[in-house]
N, C-alpha and C positions, 0 to 999 in steps of 0.2 A: 803543233797543238800540245797543250799541257793539260793535265788533270790536277786540280787542287782539291785536297781533302782538308776540310776546315773544322776545327774544334773550338771549344769555348775560349781558349787562350787568345784566339783571334778577336773575339768581342771584347775581352778584357784589355787587350793591347789598344783597341780602338777607343777605349775609355769608358766602357760600360761595366757596371758592378753586377756581374752575372755569375759569380762563383756560388757554390752551394752554401758557403758561409753567409753570403749575401742573401741567399734564399731563406736561411734560418732567421736572419734579422727581419726579413719581410714577414715571416710567419709570426714573429714576436709582436710586430707592429699591428698585425691583423689577426691576432690569435683566435678570436671568437667568430671570425668569418668562416673558418674551415673546421667543421666538426662533424662527428658521427655520434649521434645520441648525446650523451653527456661528456664525451671525450673530444678534446680538440686535437687537431693534427699534431701540434707540438707535444701533447701528452703521449700520443701514439709513437712519436719518433724519439722519445726520450731514451738515452742510453747512459751507461756509466762512463764510457770513454767518449765524451762529447766531441773533442777535437778530431779524433780519428774517424768518427762516424761521419761528420760533415765534410771532412777532407776527401773521403772515398765513399760518398753518399750512395751512389747506385749499388756498388758491390756490397756495401755494408747493410743494405736492406735485407740481404740473405741471413743476417744474424740478428735481426731486430728482436730485442728481448721481450718487449711488450709488458714490462714489469709494472709500469705506472697504471695501465688499464686493467691489470689483474690484481692490483693491491686489494687486500682484504680476503683473498681466497684462503680458506682453511679447510682441513679435512672434515671438520665436524659441523659446518654450517651449510647444509644441503641447499637451502633456499637461496642464500647469498651466493653460493658457488654457481648455481644455475643462472642467476642474473648476470654474473661476471662472464660466464661462458657464452651466454646469448649475446652479450655486448661484443665480445671478441669475434663471434661468428658474424655479426653484422659488419664489423670492421673488415673482415676478410672479403665480404661482398662489395663493400663500398669504397675501400681505401684507394684502390687504383684510380678510380674515377675522380675522387677528391683530390688526389695528388696531381692528376692531369690538369684540373681546373686551377689549382694553386700555382703550379709551375707556369701555366700560360699567363695568368694574371701577373705573376712576378716578372716574367720576361717582358711583357708589355709595359709594365711600370718602369723597369730598369732601363729600357731602350727607348723611352718615349721622347727624350731630348735628342736633337740631331747633333752628331759629332762630326768633326772634320776628318776627312779621309787621311790616313797616314801616308806620308810621302814614300815610305819604304815599299808600299804596295802599288802605288799609282802607276809606275812604269812596268810593273810585273805582270799584271793581268791584261791579256789580249782578247780581242773580240771573239775569237773562235775557241777559247779555252773553256773547259768544262769544270764544274764545281760540285762536289758532294759535301754537303754541310751536315754536320752532326748537331748543329745549333737550332734552337727554336726561333731565333730572331730573324729579321729581314735586313740585317746589316749589309750583306753583299748587295742587295737590291737598292736599298735606300741611301747608303753612304758611298758605295763604290760603283753604283749604277751598272751592275751586271744584269744582263737580260735574264728574266726568270726562266726563259727557255733553256738556258745553259746551266741551271742550278737544280739539283735534286736535294730536297730537304728530307734526309733519310729518316729522321725522327719526328717529322711533322713540324708545324709552325705554331707560334702563339696566336691565338685568336680569341680575345676576351669575349665571353658569351653572356647572354642575359642570365639572370638569376635562375631561370627555370630550364636552362640548357646545360649540357655538359660538353667539354671540349675533348672529343674522342680522337683527335688527330695526334696528340702528343704521345710519343713512345718513350718509355724509360724502364728501368728495372735492373736487376742483377743478372748474372750470367747463368744462374741455375746451380752454381757451385755452393750449395748449402751444406754446412757440416752435418754429418749423419745424426749427431746427438741433438741437433735442432730440427731435423726434418725427417729423413728416411726412417730412423729408429722410432720416431714419434708417431709415424703413420701406422705403425703396428699396434699402437695403443687403441683402446676402445674409443669409438667415436663419441664426440661430445664430452671428452675429458679436456682438461685445461691445456695440456701440452699438445694434444692432437689438434685442437682448434688454433693454437698459436702457429703450429706448423702449416696449417692451411692459409694463414695470413701471409707467411713467408713465400709459400708457393704462388700465391696470387700476384706477387710482385716480381715475377720472372719476366725479363724483357723478351718481347717478340722480335726475332731477328728478321730483317728484310733483305736476306741474301740475294734472292732472285731479282728483286727490284734494283739492288745495288749493282749486280752484274749487267742487268739490262741497260741501265743508264750509262754505265761505263763503256759497254761495247767491247770491241776488239782492243785489248790492252796494248798491242804493238803500235797502235796509231799515235800514241803519246810519246813525244820526245823526252818527257820527264813527268814524273808524278811528285808533286810537292805537298807535304803534310805540314799544315800550319796550325798551331794552337791545340793539338790533340795529344793527350798524355799516353795514348796507346794502352789504355787500361784493359784489364782482363775481360770486362764485359763486352768489349768491341773487337777482341782479337780475331774472331772468325771472319770479320770483314777484311782485315789486313792479310789474312791468309790468301785472299783472292788476288792480291797484287804481288805476292811473293812467287813470281814465275819467271822462267827463263826468257819469256817474251817481253818482260818489263825492262826498258832500256836504262832507267836510272830513277832512284828515289832520293829526294832531298828532304830531310827532316829539319824543320825550323825549331830551334831550341832557345827559348828566352833565357837570358842570363839573370839569375837571381841569387840571393844569399843561400837559398836552399838547394841550389843545383847540385846534383850528384852525377858527375860526368861518367863515372864508371858504370853506374846503374843504367844510364841511358844507352851507352854503347853496348852493354851486355844485352839489353832488351832489343836493340836494333839488329844485332847479330843473330839473335834467336828468331825474330820475326821475319827478317829479310835476308836469309842466308843464301838466296839464289840470285840476288840482285846487287848491282853496284849501288852503294849507298853513301851519302854524305850528310854530315851535320852542319847546318848553318846556324851559327850563334849570333843572336841579335839582342839589342836592348833599346831603350828609348831614344838613343842617338843614332841608331841604324845598325847595319850589319857589321859585326866585329871580326868574325873569323869563319872560315869554312874548312872542315876536317873530313877527310875520307875515312869511312869505317872499315877497318881491316880485321 
């Protein structure tokens, strides 16, 4: 039996446009559908470094500047400042829920068309294998016909709701690694000041980790002949999950690495050595034509 850990790269390889850059495009097309007061979700998520923010969306939520929604704040206009602070306070209360709904709608839209299962995976998945998916989609069930009894959707699934409902199953957010100048230092400020209120927004976007559920579904790790990680970037926000498979009882980890122009092989190997220093580990390189190479991490 094998354990597969599935990330968004798996859906992308299957042919779905589910990157966070695609999410941004979805928000542009539906800008006024997602708003808090006078602020749209795009307003709230505006940053100076647009490329880097959407590339590392979840972790970059910890550094959300909120400059657009605080525009017009000055030391001398008490009434205007109070309005701005109240608006940001409301954002801190409603932003997580709004993002849940937007992400769910986005994934439902992005994956609504049926894709053909990729040949590279058809002979790989066996009846008794288990799957932990970090994705909100139902690609494993719908395209690869994996039994839902064998799948744990760690971060919930997309489930478009009626307009008067919220989708509370979606889990996302940053790791809690908020720079002090944006968070801890600011919480010593007087309440209801601009920077204090901004810090509360960033705090509200911290991801809730499902470590106990992860371990419960996985069970005894020694039962797996191999753990295969497909389409996951091993980002900081999810590292605590991967600590749970870095054990002497783990027989083998295979990390699937898609070959692209931006591939930094040294960076990948360094990360794998750090995360899985107690386990025999291999990198499987693949592209649109199939598996190209397998390299042992030393």
